[in-house]
py3Dmol code that shows the C-alpha trace and the ligand (Angstrom):
import py3Dmol

protein = """\
ATOM      1  CA  MET A   1     170.216 117.164  54.684  1.00  0.00           C
ATOM      2  CA  GLY A   2     170.636 115.399  58.026  1.00  0.00           C
ATOM      3  CA  PRO A   3     171.185 117.044  61.409  1.00  0.00           C
ATOM      4  CA  VAL A   4     174.115 119.450  61.626  1.00  0.00           C
ATOM      5  CA  THR A   5     176.686 119.197  64.405  1.00  0.00           C
ATOM      6  CA  GLY A   6     178.738 122.146  65.620  1.00  0.00           C
ATOM      7  CA  VAL A   7     181.930 122.511  67.621  1.00  0.00           C
ATOM      8  CA  LEU A   8     182.329 125.579  69.824  1.00  0.00           C
ATOM      9  CA  ALA A   9     185.448 127.127  68.315  1.00  0.00           C
ATOM     10  CA  LEU A  10     186.250 130.027  70.617  1.00  0.00           C
ATOM     11  CA  GLN A  11     189.327 128.484  72.268  1.00  0.00           C
ATOM     12  CA  GLY A  12     190.894 125.106  72.926  1.00  0.00           C
ATOM     13  CA  ALA A  13     190.989 121.698  71.253  1.00  0.00           C
ATOM     14  CA  PHE A  14     188.167 122.203  68.766  1.00  0.00           C
ATOM     15  CA  ALA A  15     189.893 121.030  65.579  1.00  0.00           C
ATOM     16  CA  ALA A  16     190.497 117.541  66.970  1.00  0.00           C
ATOM     17  CA  HIS A  17     186.745 117.200  67.725  1.00  0.00           C
ATOM     18  CA  ALA A  18     185.891 118.199  64.158  1.00  0.00           C
ATOM     19  CA  ALA A  19     188.302 115.494  62.955  1.00  0.00           C
ATOM     20  CA  ALA A  20     186.716 112.864  65.250  1.00  0.00           C
ATOM     21  CA  LEU A  21     183.232 113.824  64.014  1.00  0.00           C
ATOM     22  CA  ALA A  22     184.456 113.623  60.404  1.00  0.00           C
ATOM     23  CA  ARG A  23     185.676 110.042  61.111  1.00  0.00           C
ATOM     24  CA  CYS A  24     182.108 109.308  62.247  1.00  0.00           C
ATOM     25  CA  GLY A  25     180.830 110.581  58.880  1.00  0.00           C
ATOM     26  CA  THR A  26     179.613 113.997  60.122  1.00  0.00           C
ATOM     27  CA  ASP A  27     180.782 117.338  58.812  1.00  0.00           C
ATOM     28  CA  ALA A  28     181.005 119.569  61.860  1.00  0.00           C
ATOM     29  CA  ARG A  29     180.715 123.342  61.656  1.00  0.00           C
ATOM     30  CA  ASP A  30     182.697 125.771  63.784  1.00  0.00           C
ATOM     31  CA  VAL A  31     180.459 127.798  66.100  1.00  0.00           C
ATOM     32  CA  ARG A  32     181.661 131.272  67.100  1.00  0.00           C
ATOM     33  CA  THR A  33     178.499 133.438  67.016  1.00  0.00           C
ATOM     34  CA  PRO A  34     174.809 133.158  67.949  1.00  0.00           C
ATOM     35  CA  ARG A  35     174.085 132.921  64.220  1.00  0.00           C
ATOM     36  CA  ASP A  36     176.406 129.918  63.865  1.00  0.00           C
ATOM     37  CA  LEU A  37     174.689 128.298  66.867  1.00  0.00           C
ATOM     38  CA  ALA A  38     171.243 128.796  65.331  1.00  0.00           C
ATOM     39  CA  ALA A  39     172.401 126.695  62.329  1.00  0.00           C
ATOM     40  CA  VAL A  40     173.376 123.546  64.293  1.00  0.00           C
ATOM     41  CA  ASP A  41     171.358 120.798  65.947  1.00  0.00           C
ATOM     42  CA  ALA A  42     174.014 119.611  68.440  1.00  0.00           C
ATOM     43  CA  LEU A  43     177.144 121.173  69.919  1.00  0.00           C
ATOM     44  CA  VAL A  44     180.498 119.940  71.230  1.00  0.00           C
ATOM     45  CA  LEU A  45     182.215 122.104  73.878  1.00  0.00           C
ATOM     46  CA  PRO A  46     185.919 121.220  73.698  1.00  0.00           C
ATOM     47  CA  GLY A  47     188.708 121.159  76.226  1.00  0.00           C
ATOM     48  CA  GLY A  48     190.869 124.194  76.729  1.00  0.00           C
ATOM     49  CA  GLU A  49     190.618 126.687  79.534  1.00  0.00           C
ATOM     50  CA  SER A  50     187.163 126.998  81.031  1.00  0.00           C
ATOM     51  CA  THR A  51     187.728 130.510  82.398  1.00  0.00           C
ATOM     52  CA  THR A  52     188.709 131.768  78.925  1.00  0.00           C
ATOM     53  CA  ILE A  53     185.828 129.872  77.273  1.00  0.00           C
ATOM     54  CA  CYS A  54     183.399 131.575  79.707  1.00  0.00           C
ATOM     55  CA  LYS A  55     184.830 134.997  78.949  1.00  0.00           C
ATOM     56  CA  LEU A  56     184.536 134.400  75.191  1.00  0.00           C
ATOM     57  CA  LEU A  57     180.992 133.044  75.534  1.00  0.00           C
ATOM     58  CA  ASP A  58     180.062 136.352  77.153  1.00  0.00           C
ATOM     59  CA  LEU A  59     181.924 138.511  74.651  1.00  0.00           C
ATOM     60  CA  SER A  60     180.499 136.682  71.600  1.00  0.00           C
ATOM     61  CA  GLY A  61     176.940 136.912  72.860  1.00  0.00           C
ATOM     62  CA  LEU A  62     176.737 133.102  72.799  1.00  0.00           C
ATOM     63  CA  ARG A  63     176.098 132.595  76.500  1.00  0.00           C
ATOM     64  CA  GLY A  64     172.351 133.428  76.483  1.00  0.00           C
ATOM     65  CA  ALA A  65     171.736 131.720  73.143  1.00  0.00           C
ATOM     66  CA  LEU A  66     173.463 128.571  74.380  1.00  0.00           C
ATOM     67  CA  GLU A  67     171.517 128.582  77.663  1.00  0.00           C
ATOM     68  CA  ALA A  68     168.304 128.757  75.659  1.00  0.00           C
ATOM     69  CA  ARG A  69     169.267 125.901  73.320  1.00  0.00           C
ATOM     70  CA  ILE A  70     170.303 123.716  76.262  1.00  0.00           C
ATOM     71  CA  ALA A  71     166.964 124.424  77.962  1.00  0.00           C
ATOM     72  CA  GLU A  72     165.266 123.219  74.753  1.00  0.00           C
ATOM     73  CA  GLY A  73     167.211 119.921  74.945  1.00  0.00           C
ATOM     74  CA  MET A  74     169.825 120.408  72.224  1.00  0.00           C
ATOM     75  CA  PRO A  75     172.383 117.567  72.488  1.00  0.00           C
ATOM     76  CA  VAL A  76     175.672 118.797  73.962  1.00  0.00           C
ATOM     77  CA  LEU A  77     178.980 117.050  74.599  1.00  0.00           C
ATOM     78  CA  GLY A  78     181.482 118.724  76.932  1.00  0.00           C
ATOM     79  CA  THR A  79     185.032 117.418  77.304  1.00  0.00           C
ATOM     80  CA  CYS A  80     187.350 118.554  80.096  1.00  0.00           C
ATOM     81  CA  ALA A  81     186.985 122.380  80.121  1.00  0.00           C
ATOM     82  CA  GLY A  82     183.760 121.870  78.142  1.00  0.00           C
ATOM     83  CA  LEU A  83     182.409 119.631  80.906  1.00  0.00           C
ATOM     84  CA  ILE A  84     183.281 122.306  83.474  1.00  0.00           C
ATOM     85  CA  VAL A  85     181.242 124.830  81.468  1.00  0.00           C
ATOM     86  CA  LEU A  86     178.276 122.391  81.240  1.00  0.00           C
ATOM     87  CA  SER A  87     178.338 121.526  84.976  1.00  0.00           C
ATOM     88  CA  SER A  88     176.077 123.048  87.631  1.00  0.00           C
ATOM     89  CA  SER A  89     178.802 124.024  90.090  1.00  0.00           C
ATOM     90  CA  VAL A  90     182.582 124.541  89.944  1.00  0.00           C
ATOM     91  CA  LEU A  91     185.080 124.315  92.787  1.00  0.00           C
ATOM     92  CA  ASP A  92     188.428 126.103  92.478  1.00  0.00           C
ATOM     93  CA  GLY A  93     187.020 128.166  89.611  1.00  0.00           C
ATOM     94  CA  ARG A  94     187.512 131.865  89.092  1.00  0.00           C
ATOM     95  CA  PRO A  95     184.918 134.184  90.649  1.00  0.00           C
ATOM     96  CA  ASP A  96     183.758 135.405  87.218  1.00  0.00           C
ATOM     97  CA  GLN A  97     183.466 131.862  85.832  1.00  0.00           C
ATOM     98  CA  PHE A  98     179.907 130.648  85.182  1.00  0.00           C
ATOM     99  CA  CYS A  99     178.431 127.259  84.359  1.00  0.00           C
ATOM    100  CA  LEU A 100     175.475 126.374  82.184  1.00  0.00           C
ATOM    101  CA  GLY A 101     173.902 123.668  84.355  1.00  0.00           C
ATOM    102  CA  ALA A 102     173.252 121.126  81.581  1.00  0.00           C
ATOM    103  CA  LEU A 103     174.731 118.408  83.842  1.00  0.00           C
ATOM    104  CA  ASP A 104     173.840 118.378  87.514  1.00  0.00           C
ATOM    105  CA  VAL A 105     177.367 117.692  88.690  1.00  0.00           C
ATOM    106  CA  THR A 106     179.884 119.550  90.824  1.00  0.00           C
ATOM    107  CA  VAL A 107     183.395 119.561  89.396  1.00  0.00           C
ATOM    108  CA  ARG A 108     186.732 120.544  90.857  1.00  0.00           C
ATOM    109  CA  ARG A 109     188.986 122.252  88.319  1.00  0.00           C
ATOM    110  CA  ASN A 110     192.443 120.688  88.014  1.00  0.00           C
ATOM    111  CA  GLY A 111     191.194 118.113  90.511  1.00  0.00           C
ATOM    112  CA  PHE A 112     194.047 115.643  90.027  1.00  0.00           C
ATOM    113  CA  GLY A 113     196.630 118.108  91.353  1.00  0.00           C
ATOM    114  CA  ARG A 114     200.167 118.591  90.145  1.00  0.00           C
ATOM    115  CA  GLN A 115     201.477 115.082  90.669  1.00  0.00           C
ATOM    116  CA  ARG A 116     199.010 113.502  88.288  1.00  0.00           C
ATOM    117  CA  ASP A 117     197.926 116.508  86.383  1.00  0.00           C
ATOM    118  CA  SER A 118     198.191 114.793  82.986  1.00  0.00           C
ATOM    119  CA  PHE A 119     198.051 111.034  82.355  1.00  0.00           C
ATOM    120  CA  GLU A 120     196.640 108.360  80.075  1.00  0.00           C
ATOM    121  CA  THR A 121     194.818 105.226  81.125  1.00  0.00           C
ATOM    122  CA  ASP A 122     192.536 102.443  79.870  1.00  0.00           C
ATOM    123  CA  LEU A 123     188.887 102.881  80.818  1.00  0.00           C
ATOM    124  CA  ALA A 124     186.354 100.062  80.976  1.00  0.00           C
ATOM    125  CA  VAL A 125     183.406 100.831  78.699  1.00  0.00           C
ATOM    126  CA  PRO A 126     180.013  99.365  79.555  1.00  0.00           C
ATOM    127  CA  GLY A 127     178.779  96.895  76.982  1.00  0.00           C
ATOM    128  CA  SER A 128     182.187  96.463  75.356  1.00  0.00           C
ATOM    129  CA  ALA A 129     185.093  94.128  75.940  1.00  0.00           C
ATOM    130  CA  ASP A 130     187.497  96.736  74.549  1.00  0.00           C
ATOM    131  CA  PRO A 131     188.699  99.321  77.008  1.00  0.00           C
ATOM    132  CA  MET A 132     189.043 102.923  75.863  1.00  0.00           C
ATOM    133  CA  ARG A 133     192.322 104.838  75.967  1.00  0.00           C
ATOM    134  CA  ALA A 134     191.567 108.047  77.860  1.00  0.00           C
ATOM    135  CA  VAL A 135     193.823 111.107  77.928  1.00  0.00           C
ATOM    136  CA  PHE A 136     193.484 113.338  80.986  1.00  0.00           C
ATOM    137  CA  ILE A 137     195.049 116.819  80.745  1.00  0.00           C
ATOM    138  CA  ARG A 138     194.790 119.009  83.847  1.00  0.00           C
ATOM    139  CA  ALA A 139     191.395 117.338  84.108  1.00  0.00           C
ATOM    140  CA  PRO A 140     188.550 118.263  86.404  1.00  0.00           C
ATOM    141  CA  ARG A 141     187.207 115.738  88.899  1.00  0.00           C
ATOM    142  CA  ILE A 142     183.505 115.107  89.281  1.00  0.00           C
ATOM    143  CA  VAL A 143     182.942 115.317  93.021  1.00  0.00           C
ATOM    144  CA  ARG A 144     179.110 115.199  93.121  1.00  0.00           C
ATOM    145  CA  CYS A 145     176.471 113.792  90.786  1.00  0.00           C
ATOM    146  CA  GLY A 146     172.788 114.721  91.083  1.00  0.00           C
ATOM    147  CA  GLY A 147     170.081 112.060  91.086  1.00  0.00           C
ATOM    148  CA  SER A 148     169.266 112.481  87.351  1.00  0.00           C
ATOM    149  CA  VAL A 149     172.860 111.948  86.272  1.00  0.00           C
ATOM    150  CA  GLU A 150     173.859 108.566  84.843  1.00  0.00           C
ATOM    151  CA  VAL A 151     177.493 107.558  85.357  1.00  0.00           C
ATOM    152  CA  VAL A 152     178.547 106.006  82.034  1.00  0.00           C
ATOM    153  CA  ALA A 153     182.193 105.287  82.912  1.00  0.00           C
ATOM    154  CA  SER A 154     184.318 105.514  86.065  1.00  0.00           C
ATOM    155  CA  LEU A 155     188.008 105.417  86.929  1.00  0.00           C
ATOM    156  CA  ASP A 156     188.925 103.948  90.302  1.00  0.00           C
ATOM    157  CA  GLY A 157     185.301 104.333  91.391  1.00  0.00           C
ATOM    158  CA  GLU A 158     185.054 107.991  90.370  1.00  0.00           C
ATOM    159  CA  PRO A 159     182.744 109.121  87.523  1.00  0.00           C
ATOM    160  CA  VAL A 160     184.650 110.317  84.423  1.00  0.00           C
ATOM    161  CA  LEU A 161     181.888 110.113  81.796  1.00  0.00           C
ATOM    162  CA  VAL A 162     178.355 111.208  82.728  1.00  0.00           C
ATOM    163  CA  ARG A 163     175.060 111.695  80.985  1.00  0.00           C
ATOM    164  CA  GLN A 164     171.899 113.638  81.808  1.00  0.00           C
ATOM    165  CA  GLY A 165     169.247 113.561  79.103  1.00  0.00           C
ATOM    166  CA  SER A 166     170.940 114.750  75.925  1.00  0.00           C
ATOM    167  CA  ALA A 167     173.984 116.194  77.714  1.00  0.00           C
ATOM    168  CA  LEU A 168     177.166 114.125  77.861  1.00  0.00           C
ATOM    169  CA  GLY A 169     180.333 115.123  79.736  1.00  0.00           C
ATOM    170  CA  ALA A 170     183.827 113.573  79.892  1.00  0.00           C
ATOM    171  CA  THR A 171     186.584 114.702  82.232  1.00  0.00           C
ATOM    172  CA  PHE A 172     189.099 113.438  79.636  1.00  0.00           C
ATOM    173  CA  HIS A 173     189.764 114.092  75.941  1.00  0.00           C
ATOM    174  CA  PRO A 174     188.018 111.426  73.776  1.00  0.00           C
ATOM    175  CA  GLU A 175     188.970 113.393  70.639  1.00  0.00           C
ATOM    176  CA  LEU A 176     192.680 112.727  71.178  1.00  0.00           C
ATOM    177  CA  SER A 177     192.828 108.916  71.346  1.00  0.00           C
ATOM    178  CA  GLY A 178     191.451 108.042  67.895  1.00  0.00           C
ATOM    179  CA  ASP A 179     188.659 106.022  69.554  1.00  0.00           C
ATOM    180  CA  ASP A 180     185.404 107.609  68.455  1.00  0.00           C
ATOM    181  CA  ARG A 181     182.929 105.647  70.566  1.00  0.00           C
ATOM    182  CA  ILE A 182     182.003 108.680  72.687  1.00  0.00           C
ATOM    183  CA  HIS A 183     181.386 110.807  69.607  1.00  0.00           C
ATOM    184  CA  ARG A 184     179.201 108.036  68.177  1.00  0.00           C
ATOM    185  CA  LEU A 185     177.225 107.800  71.434  1.00  0.00           C
ATOM    186  CA  PHE A 186     176.728 111.573  71.296  1.00  0.00           C
ATOM    187  CA  LEU A 187     175.655 111.555  67.631  1.00  0.00           C
ATOM    188  CA  GLY A 188     173.101 108.898  68.604  1.00  0.00           C
ATOM    189  CA  PHE A 189     171.357 111.515  70.781  1.00  0.00           C
ATOM    190  CA  LEU A 190     170.393 113.355  67.616  1.00  0.00           C
ATOM    191  CA  ALA A 191     168.190 110.446  66.649  1.00  0.00           C
ATOM    192  CA  GLU A 192     166.430 110.673  70.011  1.00  0.00           C
ATOM    193  CA  VAL A 193     165.445 114.369  69.983  1.00  0.00           C
TER     194      VAL A 193
END
"""
ligand_1 = """\
10
LIG
N 192.148 122.890 83.606
C 191.351 123.375 82.506
C 190.237 124.293 83.027
O 190.092 124.506 84.159
C 190.767 122.220 81.726
C 191.865 121.474 81.003
C 191.467 120.859 79.708
O 190.423 121.153 79.145
N 192.333 120.014 79.214
O 189.465 124.784 82.260
"""
view = py3Dmol.view(width=600, height=400)
view.addModel(protein, "pdb")
view.setStyle({"model": 0}, {"cartoon": {"style": "trace"}})
view.addModel(ligand_1, "xyz")
view.setStyle({"model": 1}, {"stick": {}})
view.zoomTo()
view.show()
């Protein structure tokens, strides 16, 4: 059997990620407990509400287990709220919110404000003539990137897709547009570890 991919299924848009991974030929497993996490080789952290995801990571006992796997280099993909949880610092977060530090970025929750809090746009993708439709829903903004962070895609000069080692983070929802290039990029990390 090949590597097994999991989707953190505590809260938020996890089913759409499982569907995107299935389109890439990978059966993803829902991850809700430390035991589930131990059975996967890579993990997607979906969008939703980062404060709730943090609370549920604590309650489920997954927080410590996930920190340990990230430290070992397990591939992780965080989208929107999932990126917030993977970041190293959160602005406009709740005081009890934590972040896992897989990506050395500072994010501002709901950084696009009320006027533009949800929108869709075409993103240029490096190495491809086809732009990618990107859905932003009360998205965070990446306001600082550390030196080890690679900006993979930007919107109006601001990073919206970033990579550090085997961690990938998008401020938008790649699972909602039917374009699976980001999931394929992520699955490629499994061949590297
Ligand atoms: N605004 C949400 C948060 O702070 C993220 C929104 C999303 O994941 N679509 O967690």
